[in-house]
N, C-alpha and C positions, 0 to 999 in steps of 0.2 A: 889906369884905364880912364879915358875921358868920359864925360857924362853921355855923349852920343854913342859911345861904344860899350856901354855897360851890358852885362848879361841880363836879359830881360826875364829869364825863367828862374831867377834866384831872388829870394826876399832879402831883407836887410841882414838877416842872420846867416845867409848862405844856403838856405834850404830851398829845395825845389818848390816852385810856385807857378800856378797857371796864370798867365797874364790876363788882366782885366781889359777886355776889348769893348766893353759895353758902351763907352762914350765915344767911340771912334765913328767917323762917318762911313757910310756905305759907298764904296767906289769900285770901279772895275779893276780887277787884278788879273795878272797873267804871269805865268812862269813856263819856262822851257828848260828841260834837262836832257842829258844824253849819257849813254854808257855803251860799252862794247863787250861782247862775249866772243872770245877767240877759240878756235877749235881746229882739229885736224881737217885738211882739205876734203878728205873722204866724208867726214861728218857733215860739212857744209853741203857737199854734193847730195847726200842722202836727204837733208832737209829741203834743199832746193827742188829735188825731184819728187818730194812727198813720200819718201820711202822709209820714214821712221815709223816703227811699229805702233807707237802710241798715237799716231795721227798727225794732223796738220799742225806742225810746230809753230809756224809764224802766226797763223790766225789764233791759235790757242794762247800764245804769248801775248798777243794784242789784247785779247779779252781779259786775260789775267791782269795785265797792267792797268786796264781801265777799271776793273773791279777793285784793285788794290788802291788806286787813287781815291776812289769813293770811300774806302775804309781806313784811310790813313790815321784818323783820330783814334781808331780802335787798336792800331798797331804801335803808335809812337806816343809815349806819355807826354802830356801837357800840350798836345796839338788840339786845336779847336775843331769840332766837327763843322764842315763847311758845305753850303749848297754849291754844287759844282754846275756851272753853266755848260761847259764843254770840255771834253778830253779828246785829244788826238794822239795816236801812237803810230809812229812810222818806223818800220823795221826794214833795213836795207842790207842786202848781202854784199860784202866786200870780198870778192874772189882773191884779189892780190894779197890781202892780209889774212885770208881764211877766217873771216869774222862776220858777225852780224852787228850792225850799229843800230841802237835803239834811241829814238828821240821822242820825248813826251811833251805835249803842250797842254796846259790846263788853264781854264779861265773861270772866274767867278765874279759875281757882284757881291761884295761882302766887306767885312771890317778888318780882315786879316788876309795875308797873302797865301798863295798856293804853291810855294816853292817845295814844301815837303811832299805835297801830293804828286808833283811832277817827278821828284826824285824817287818816291816810292813806286810810281808806275814803272819807271825804268828798271829799278832793282827787281821788282817782282816779275816783270817780263823776262829779264835775263835769267832769273832763277827758274822760271818755267821752261825756258829753252834748255837749261842744264838738266832739269828733271826729265824732260821728254827724250833727250838724246844721251843721257849718261850711260845707257846700256852699251853704246858703241864708242863712247869717248869720255872717260872720267877725268881727262886732263884739261877739259875746257877751263878757260880763265875769264872771269868777269872782272872788268877793270874800267877805270877812267869815268866813273859815275860822277857827274858834276852839274851844277847849275850853269846854264848858258845865258839865261836872260830872265829878268824880273821887271814887271811894270806895275805901277800903282803903289799907293800907300804913302805914309808920311816920310819914310826913309828914301823915297825916290826910286828911280829906275837903276837897273844894273845890267850891264852887258859884259860878258866875260871876254877877255882877250883870247884870241885864237892861238 
């Protein structure tokens, strides 16, 4: 493994270690992630029409994703707690695939990136959809959660190939 590709959360002995970001400059950071939850067409119809008994699935999932992004450091070991400047969650229904696509965008001015916050927002939004609709469809599948884009920081920008 080259020096620029070393695992930053391991110390010299291979033990888990929280990275010291104290000397890094504050810069604007941005990350965007996406994921999909596939379901039966009838389930998607019930969600679209607002007929899931637990309530408004899409808005509840949006709120859950935003809350999760803000709590990422409480959920994932070794993540730094970050001041979040903005979180956007877009949930769109794809009728042809019988799915909901979730895209999260997170921005901060800080010393470390917000990739984990964006990925966490997508994951928890998808889990919320599953939880709210599982009574009618236990075969829903959460998939394709990935980082789409990252900007800022010393490692530079990243843009996923489509």
